[in-house]
Backbone as JSON Lines, residues from 0, in Angstrom:
{"i":0,"aa":"M","n":[-40.83,44.05,-12.06],"ca":[-41.29,45.49,-12.12],"c":[-42.0,45.93,-10.63]}
{"i":1,"aa":"V","n":[-41.81,46.85,-9.93],"ca":[-42.2,47.29,-8.76],"c":[-42.59,48.6,-8.71]}
{"i":2,"aa":"V","n":[-44.09,48.7,-8.17],"ca":[-44.63,49.93,-8.01],"c":[-44.61,50.25,-6.38]}
{"i":3,"aa":"V","n":[-44.24,51.35,-5.68],"ca":[-44.07,51.47,-4.42],"c":[-44.7,52.85,-4.27]}
{"i":4,"aa":"G","n":[-45.42,53.17,-3.02],"ca":[-46.08,54.48,-2.81],"c":[-46.61,54.47,-1.29]}
{"i":5,"aa":"D","n":[-46.64,55.55,-0.8],"ca":[-46.78,55.5,0.6],"c":[-48.37,55.68,0.95]}
{"i":6,"aa":"G","n":[-49.41,55.89,-0.2],"ca":[-50.67,55.9,0.0],"c":[-51.35,57.13,0.21]}
{"i":7,"aa":"K","n":[-50.29,58.11,0.28],"ca":[-50.56,59.58,0.83],"c":[-50.1,60.86,-0.35]}
{"i":8,"aa":"G","n":[-49.94,60.05,-1.59],"ca":[-49.6,61.0,-2.44],"c":[-48.11,61.06,-2.97]}
{"i":9,"aa":"K","n":[-47.39,59.77,-2.8],"ca":[-45.87,59.7,-3.15],"c":[-45.98,58.37,-4.15]}
{"i":10,"aa":"V","n":[-45.46,58.06,-5.25],"ca":[-45.39,57.06,-5.85],"c":[-44.18,56.96,-6.75]}
{"i":11,"aa":"G","n":[-43.57,55.74,-6.93],"ca":[-42.55,55.37,-7.83],"c":[-42.43,54.17,-8.23]}
{"i":12,"aa":"W","n":[-41.59,53.94,-9.39],"ca":[-41.58,52.41,-10.0],"c":[-40.18,52.15,-10.37]}
{"i":13,"aa":"G","n":[-39.89,50.89,-10.04],"ca":[-38.37,50.54,-10.43],"c":[-38.5,49.14,-11.23]}
{"i":14,"aa":"Y","n":[-37.45,48.95,-12.24],"ca":[-37.49,47.87,-12.68],"c":[-36.27,46.87,-12.44]}
{"i":15,"aa":"G","n":[-36.23,45.74,-11.86],"ca":[-34.76,45.05,-11.64],"c":[-34.61,43.76,-12.47]}
{"i":16,"aa":"K","n":[-33.39,43.51,-12.68],"ca":[-33.21,42.1,-13.44],"c":[-32.3,41.41,-12.74]}
{"i":17,"aa":"A","n":[-31.98,40.2,-12.54],"ca":[-31.22,39.44,-11.91],"c":[-31.48,37.51,-12.26]}
{"i":18,"aa":"N","n":[-30.6,36.89,-12.02],"ca":[-30.84,35.56,-12.25],"c":[-31.91,35.12,-11.31]}
{"i":19,"aa":"E","n":[-32.35,35.51,-10.29],"ca":[-33.42,34.95,-9.47],"c":[-34.35,35.97,-8.93]}
{"i":20,"aa":"V","n":[-35.56,35.61,-8.51],"ca":[-36.55,36.74,-8.41],"c":[-36.11,37.53,-7.02]}
{"i":21,"aa":"P","n":[-35.63,37.1,-5.81],"ca":[-35.63,37.93,-4.73],"c":[-34.81,39.12,-5.11]}
{"i":22,"aa":"P","n":[-33.37,38.69,-5.6],"ca":[-32.44,39.89,-5.93],"c":[-33.24,40.94,-6.99]}
{"i":23,"aa":"S","n":[-33.91,40.44,-8.01],"ca":[-34.55,41.47,-8.99],"c":[-35.58,42.42,-8.04]}
{"i":24,"aa":"V","n":[-36.06,41.67,-7.48],"ca":[-37.37,42.54,-6.57],"c":[-36.58,43.41,-5.67]}
{"i":25,"aa":"Q","n":[-35.42,43.03,-4.97],"ca":[-34.86,44.18,-4.4],"c":[-34.43,45.29,-5.17]}
{"i":26,"aa":"K","n":[-33.74,45.07,-6.16],"ca":[-33.35,46.0,-7.05],"c":[-34.42,46.86,-7.59]}
{"i":27,"aa":"A","n":[-35.46,46.55,-7.75],"ca":[-36.63,47.29,-8.41],"c":[-37.05,48.17,-7.29]}
{"i":28,"aa":"Q","n":[-37.22,47.43,-6.08],"ca":[-37.59,48.37,-4.86],"c":[-36.51,49.43,-4.56]}
{"i":29,"aa":"K","n":[-35.42,49.24,-4.86],"ca":[-34.38,50.34,-4.53],"c":[-34.35,51.43,-5.54]}
{"i":30,"aa":"Q","n":[-34.67,50.94,-6.68],"ca":[-34.85,52.11,-7.93],"c":[-36.28,52.96,-7.6]}
{"i":31,"aa":"A","n":[-37.2,51.99,-7.15],"ca":[-38.73,52.75,-7.06],"c":[-38.39,53.67,-5.68]}
{"i":32,"aa":"S","n":[-38.07,53.41,-4.82],"ca":[-37.66,54.29,-3.62],"c":[-36.9,55.4,-4.1]}
{"i":33,"aa":"N","n":[-36.27,55.38,-4.95],"ca":[-35.32,56.62,-5.42],"c":[-35.93,57.43,-6.38]}
{"i":34,"aa":"S","n":[-37.13,56.96,-6.91],"ca":[-37.89,57.49,-8.23],"c":[-39.28,58.24,-7.96]}
{"i":35,"aa":"L","n":[-39.17,58.66,-6.21],"ca":[-40.6,58.71,-5.78],"c":[-41.03,59.99,-6.4]}
{"i":36,"aa":"I","n":[-42.3,60.2,-6.94],"ca":[-42.96,61.75,-7.19],"c":[-43.91,62.03,-6.34]}
{"i":37,"aa":"E","n":[-44.26,63.39,-6.16],"ca":[-45.35,63.97,-5.46],"c":[-46.55,63.96,-6.36]}
{"i":38,"aa":"V","n":[-47.8,63.22,-5.93],"ca":[-49.1,63.41,-6.66],"c":[-50.11,64.48,-5.59]}
{"i":39,"aa":"P","n":[-50.56,65.42,-6.34],"ca":[-51.44,66.28,-5.43],"c":[-52.91,65.32,-5.36]}
{"i":40,"aa":"L","n":[-53.1,65.21,-4.55],"ca":[-54.67,64.63,-4.29],"c":[-55.98,65.7,-3.73]}
{"i":41,"aa":"V","n":[-57.03,65.58,-4.2],"ca":[-58.14,66.49,-4.03],"c":[-59.28,65.47,-3.78]}
{"i":42,"aa":"E","n":[-59.63,65.17,-2.25],"ca":[-60.53,64.41,-1.9],"c":[-60.64,63.01,-2.43]}
{"i":43,"aa":"G","n":[-59.4,62.42,-2.19],"ca":[-59.22,61.12,-3.01],"c":[-59.24,60.81,-4.4]}
{"i":44,"aa":"S","n":[-59.16,62.0,-5.2],"ca":[-58.96,61.85,-6.71],"c":[-58.08,62.86,-7.0]}
{"i":45,"aa":"I","n":[-57.79,63.01,-8.45],"ca":[-56.8,64.01,-9.07],"c":[-57.63,65.42,-9.23]}
{"i":46,"aa":"P","n":[-56.75,66.47,-9.37],"ca":[-57.43,67.83,-9.39],"c":[-58.02,67.99,-10.82]}
{"i":47,"aa":"H","n":[-57.43,67.27,-11.77],"ca":[-57.99,67.72,-12.96],"c":[-57.46,66.54,-14.07]}
{"i":48,"aa":"Q","n":[-58.28,66.58,-15.21],"ca":[-57.7,65.69,-16.22],"c":[-56.57,65.7,-17.1]}
{"i":49,"aa":"V","n":[-56.0,64.83,-17.02],"ca":[-54.45,64.71,-17.57],"c":[-54.18,63.49,-18.67]}
{"i":50,"aa":"W","n":[-53.46,63.54,-19.59],"ca":[-52.88,62.59,-20.46],"c":[-51.39,62.5,-20.08]}
{"i":51,"aa":"G","n":[-50.98,61.25,-20.17],"ca":[-49.46,60.96,-20.03],"c":[-49.04,59.97,-21.1]}
{"i":52,"aa":"Q","n":[-47.8,60.01,-21.6],"ca":[-47.47,59.23,-22.7],"c":[-45.96,58.69,-22.4]}
{"i":53,"aa":"F","n":[-45.91,57.58,-22.79],"ca":[-44.45,57.07,-22.93],"c":[-44.34,56.11,-24.18]}
{"i":54,"aa":"G","n":[-43.65,56.15,-25.2],"ca":[-43.53,55.33,-25.91],"c":[-44.65,55.28,-26.89]}
{"i":55,"aa":"A","n":[-45.33,53.96,-27.04],"ca":[-46.49,54.16,-27.89],"c":[-47.7,53.99,-27.05]}
{"i":56,"aa":"A","n":[-47.45,54.17,-25.59],"ca":[-48.52,53.94,-24.71],"c":[-49.07,55.23,-24.14]}
{"i":57,"aa":"K","n":[-50.4,55.56,-24.29],"ca":[-51.29,56.63,-23.87],"c":[-52.06,56.38,-22.89]}
{"i":58,"aa":"V","n":[-52.15,57.42,-21.8],"ca":[-52.83,56.96,-20.64],"c":[-53.87,58.37,-20.3]}
{"i":59,"aa":"L","n":[-55.28,58.33,-20.48],"ca":[-56.02,59.58,-20.04],"c":[-56.42,59.22,-18.46]}
{"i":60,"aa":"L","n":[-56.2,60.02,-17.72],"ca":[-56.97,60.0,-16.37],"c":[-57.67,61.11,-15.95]}
{"i":61,"aa":"I","n":[-58.99,60.66,-15.44],"ca":[-60.1,61.72,-15.26],"c":[-60.4,61.49,-13.78]}
{"i":62,"aa":"P","n":[-60.56,62.48,-12.99],"ca":[-61.05,62.67,-11.96],"c":[-62.64,62.22,-11.88]}
{"i":63,"aa":"A","n":[-62.92,61.46,-10.76],"ca":[-64.1,60.84,-10.55],"c":[-64.81,61.37,-9.0]}
{"i":64,"aa":"G","n":[-65.94,61.15,-8.8],"ca":[-66.69,61.46,-7.81],"c":[-66.48,60.44,-6.71]}
{"i":65,"aa":"A","n":[-66.77,60.87,-5.44],"ca":[-66.54,59.8,-4.07],"c":[-67.38,58.58,-4.34]}
{"i":66,"aa":"G","n":[-66.8,57.48,-4.22],"ca":[-67.47,56.19,-4.25],"c":[-67.19,55.49,-5.53]}
{"i":67,"aa":"T","n":[-66.77,56.15,-6.5],"ca":[-66.46,55.59,-7.76],"c":[-65.35,54.28,-7.83]}
{"i":68,"aa":"G","n":[-64.41,54.55,-7.21],"ca":[-63.41,53.53,-7.24],"c":[-62.45,53.47,-8.38]}
{"i":69,"aa":"I","n":[-61.53,52.8,-8.48],"ca":[-60.4,53.13,-9.15],"c":[-60.98,52.21,-10.55]}
{"i":70,"aa":"I","n":[-61.33,52.79,-12.04],"ca":[-61.83,52.16,-12.82],"c":[-60.43,52.03,-13.9]}
{"i":71,"aa":"A","n":[-59.79,51.11,-13.82],"ca":[-58.36,50.95,-14.66],"c":[-58.0,49.65,-14.72]}
{"i":72,"aa":"G","n":[-57.13,49.56,-15.8],"ca":[-56.63,48.04,-16.02],"c":[-55.34,47.62,-14.7]}
{"i":73,"aa":"Q","n":[-54.89,46.64,-15.0],"ca":[-54.08,46.18,-13.89],"c":[-52.77,47.12,-13.4]}
{"i":74,"aa":"A","n":[-51.85,47.46,-14.67],"ca":[-50.6,48.15,-14.62],"c":[-51.14,49.53,-14.05]}
{"i":75,"aa":"V","n":[-52.15,50.32,-14.58],"ca":[-52.59,51.54,-14.2],"c":[-53.12,51.54,-12.58]}
{"i":76,"aa":"R","n":[-53.87,50.54,-12.38],"ca":[-54.55,50.48,-11.02],"c":[-53.17,50.4,-10.0]}
{"i":77,"aa":"A","n":[-52.39,49.56,-10.29],"ca":[-51.26,49.38,-9.45],"c":[-50.79,50.69,-8.91]}
{"i":78,"aa":"V","n":[-50.61,51.65,-9.95],"ca":[-49.93,52.98,-9.56],"c":[-50.76,53.75,-8.79]}
{"i":79,"aa":"C","n":[-51.99,53.97,-9.3],"ca":[-53.16,54.58,-8.65],"c":[-53.26,54.33,-7.17]}
{"i":80,"aa":"E","n":[-53.47,53.12,-6.89],"ca":[-53.71,52.52,-5.54],"c":[-52.28,52.83,-4.59]}
{"i":81,"aa":"A","n":[-51.21,52.71,-5.25],"ca":[-50.05,53.2,-4.39],"c":[-49.82,54.31,-4.06]}
{"i":82,"aa":"S","n":[-50.32,55.39,-5.1],"ca":[-50.07,56.77,-4.79],"c":[-51.38,57.35,-3.87]}
{"i":83,"aa":"G","n":[-52.34,56.29,-3.59],"ca":[-53.67,56.95,-2.66],"c":[-54.43,57.57,-3.37]}
{"i":84,"aa":"I","n":[-54.81,57.36,-4.57],"ca":[-55.98,57.58,-5.37],"c":[-57.03,56.53,-4.92]}
{"i":85,"aa":"H","n":[-58.22,56.96,-4.55],"ca":[-59.45,56.26,-4.43],"c":[-60.42,56.34,-5.48]}
{"i":86,"aa":"D","n":[-60.76,57.4,-6.05],"ca":[-61.73,57.55,-7.01],"c":[-61.05,58.11,-8.23]}
{"i":87,"aa":"I","n":[-61.07,57.48,-9.46],"ca":[-60.5,57.72,-10.88],"c":[-61.0,56.99,-12.04]}
{"i":88,"aa":"L","n":[-61.05,57.71,-13.03],"ca":[-61.47,56.93,-14.25],"c":[-60.28,56.96,-15.18]}
{"i":89,"aa":"T","n":[-59.89,55.78,-15.8],"ca":[-58.8,55.75,-16.88],"c":[-59.07,55.28,-18.38]}
{"i":90,"aa":"K","n":[-58.38,55.61,-19.18],"ca":[-58.47,54.74,-20.35],"c":[-56.96,54.83,-21.06]}
{"i":91,"aa":"S","n":[-56.7,53.53,-21.57],"ca":[-55.3,53.56,-22.09],"c":[-55.13,53.25,-23.48]}
{"i":92,"aa":"Y","n":[-54.48,53.82,-24.37],"ca":[-54.57,53.69,-25.86],"c":[-53.13,53.14,-26.31]}
{"i":93,"aa":"G","n":[-53.16,52.71,-27.51],"ca":[-51.78,52.22,-27.82],"c":[-51.54,50.82,-27.18]}
{"i":94,"aa":"T","n":[-50.53,50.72,-26.78],"ca":[-49.82,49.44,-26.42],"c":[-50.4,48.9,-25.21]}
{"i":95,"aa":"N","n":[-50.41,47.78,-24.77],"ca":[-50.9,47.28,-23.57],"c":[-49.72,46.72,-22.72]}
{"i":96,"aa":"N","n":[-48.49,47.09,-23.1],"ca":[-47.36,46.55,-22.26],"c":[-47.38,47.28,-20.98]}
{"i":97,"aa":"P","n":[-47.42,46.28,-19.69],"ca":[-47.5,47.08,-18.6],"c":[-46.32,47.91,-18.1]}
{"i":98,"aa":"V","n":[-44.95,47.65,-18.62],"ca":[-44.04,48.55,-18.11],"c":[-44.44,49.98,-18.83]}
{"i":99,"aa":"T","n":[-44.46,50.01,-20.32],"ca":[-44.87,51.46,-20.86],"c":[-46.24,52.04,-20.3]}
{"i":100,"aa":"L","n":[-47.13,51.13,-19.73],"ca":[-48.22,52.02,-19.13],"c":[-48.12,52.64,-17.85]}
{"i":101,"aa":"V","n":[-47.15,51.82,-16.97],"ca":[-46.82,52.1,-15.86],"c":[-45.96,53.75,-16.13]}
{"i":102,"aa":"K","n":[-45.1,53.79,-16.91],"ca":[-44.28,54.91,-17.23],"c":[-45.39,56.04,-17.85]}
{"i":103,"aa":"A","n":[-46.32,55.71,-18.68],"ca":[-47.25,56.9,-19.11],"c":[-48.15,57.25,-17.99]}
{"i":104,"aa":"T","n":[-48.23,56.39,-17.13],"ca":[-49.29,56.83,-15.89],"c":[-48.44,57.51,-14.99]}
{"i":105,"aa":"I","n":[-47.2,57.27,-14.56],"ca":[-46.36,58.21,-13.8],"c":[-46.14,59.53,-14.59]}
{"i":106,"aa":"D","n":[-45.87,59.67,-16.04],"ca":[-46.01,60.82,-16.7],"c":[-47.04,61.69,-16.47]}
{"i":107,"aa":"A","n":[-48.34,61.17,-16.33],"ca":[-49.43,61.82,-16.31],"c":[-49.41,62.24,-14.91]}
{"i":108,"aa":"L","n":[-49.02,61.62,-13.68],"ca":[-49.56,62.02,-12.5],"c":[-48.48,63.03,-12.27]}
{"i":109,"aa":"S","n":[-47.28,63.16,-12.82],"ca":[-46.2,64.18,-12.87],"c":[-46.77,65.45,-13.4]}
{"i":110,"aa":"K","n":[-47.64,65.43,-14.28],"ca":[-48.14,66.79,-14.74],"c":[-49.12,67.58,-13.9]}
{"i":111,"aa":"L","n":[-49.8,66.72,-12.83],"ca":[-50.96,67.11,-12.2],"c":[-50.52,68.4,-11.31]}
{"i":112,"aa":"R","n":[-51.36,69.63,-11.32],"ca":[-51.08,70.69,-10.48],"c":[-52.48,70.99,-9.79]}
{"i":113,"aa":"T","n":[-52.37,71.56,-8.54],"ca":[-53.79,72.02,-7.77],"c":[-53.97,73.23,-8.13]}
{"i":114,"aa":"R","n":[-55.11,73.81,-7.76],"ca":[-55.4,75.23,-7.86],"c":[-54.75,76.21,-7.4]}
{"i":115,"aa":"E","n":[-53.96,75.89,-6.28],"ca":[-53.07,76.9,-5.44],"c":[-51.67,76.87,-6.16]}
{"i":116,"aa":"Q","n":[-51.31,75.76,-6.76],"ca":[-50.11,75.85,-7.31],"c":[-50.17,76.37,-8.62]}
{"i":117,"aa":"I","n":[-51.09,76.29,-9.41],"ca":[-51.28,77.08,-10.63],"c":[-51.43,78.83,-10.19]}
{"i":118,"aa":"A","n":[-52.1,79.02,-9.32],"ca":[-52.47,80.52,-8.84],"c":[-50.89,81.22,-8.56]}
{"i":119,"aa":"A","n":[-50.44,80.23,-7.56],"ca":[-48.8,80.75,-7.24],"c":[-47.96,80.9,-8.72]}
{"i":120,"aa":"L","n":[-48.19,79.96,-9.53],"ca":[-47.19,80.24,-10.78],"c":[-47.71,81.44,-11.52]}
{"i":121,"aa":"R","n":[-48.85,81.72,-11.36],"ca":[-49.45,82.91,-12.35],"c":[-49.46,84.01,-11.53]}
{"i":122,"aa":"G","n":[-49.29,84.24,-10.22],"ca":[-49.25,85.32,-9.21],"c":[-50.52,85.82,-9.29]}
{"i":123,"aa":"V","n":[-51.65,85.08,-9.09],"ca":[-53.11,85.38,-9.0],"c":[-53.55,84.74,-7.67]}
{"i":124,"aa":"E","n":[-54.37,85.64,-7.06],"ca":[-55.05,85.41,-5.5],"c":[-56.13,84.33,-5.92]}
{"i":125,"aa":"L","n":[-56.34,83.49,-5.22],"ca":[-57.41,82.35,-5.26],"c":[-58.65,83.06,-4.9]}
{"i":126,"aa":"D","n":[-58.75,84.0,-3.7],"ca":[-59.92,84.62,-3.46],"c":[-60.69,85.39,-4.53]}
{"i":127,"aa":"Y","n":[-59.64,86.01,-5.47],"ca":[-60.19,86.7,-6.57],"c":[-60.91,85.91,-7.69]}
{"i":128,"aa":"L","n":[-60.13,84.34,-7.96],"ca":[-60.86,83.51,-8.69],"c":[-62.15,82.97,-8.21]}
{"i":129,"aa":"D","n":[-62.4,83.05,-7.05],"ca":[-63.69,82.41,-6.41],"c":[-64.81,83.34,-6.73]}
{"i":130,"aa":"N","n":[-64.69,84.57,-6.64],"ca":[-65.55,85.38,-6.85],"c":[-66.25,85.18,-8.17]}
{"i":131,"aa":"D","n":[-67.51,85.37,-8.21],"ca":[-68.19,85.55,-9.79],"c":[-67.81,86.67,-10.36]}
{"i":132,"aa":"S","n":[-67.71,87.68,-9.95],"ca":[-67.62,89.18,-10.64],"c":[-66.22,89.21,-11.2]}
{"i":133,"aa":"P","n":[-66.21,90.15,-12.2],"ca":[-64.76,90.14,-12.85],"c":[-63.97,91.18,-12.32]}
């Protein structure tokens, strides 16, 4: 299993099988580079809390303040580091299988949206949302 990312908001994963290690890593890297997703980043963290699920694995991703670091297990940490997230809190529920945890983390990251994206989907201007008056 391979996780690839550019450290600037793109991440993907791949899984390759072969009789020896180098060919399986090459297969996994090719699959991972074809499955890249865009992750919105806000000041080194994620824009909002999100759940991801795959099979028996559930992952909760929570944005954290600057300087917190990546508080995560090995599989979730690899995905977060590859995507360029520097500050995040995570909790995994269910299975501890690394393959399903990575898939659940990718699912959670694919659900993330920024304020601008939500405002565009709803047809609302952000300057209206930033004002305290109704």
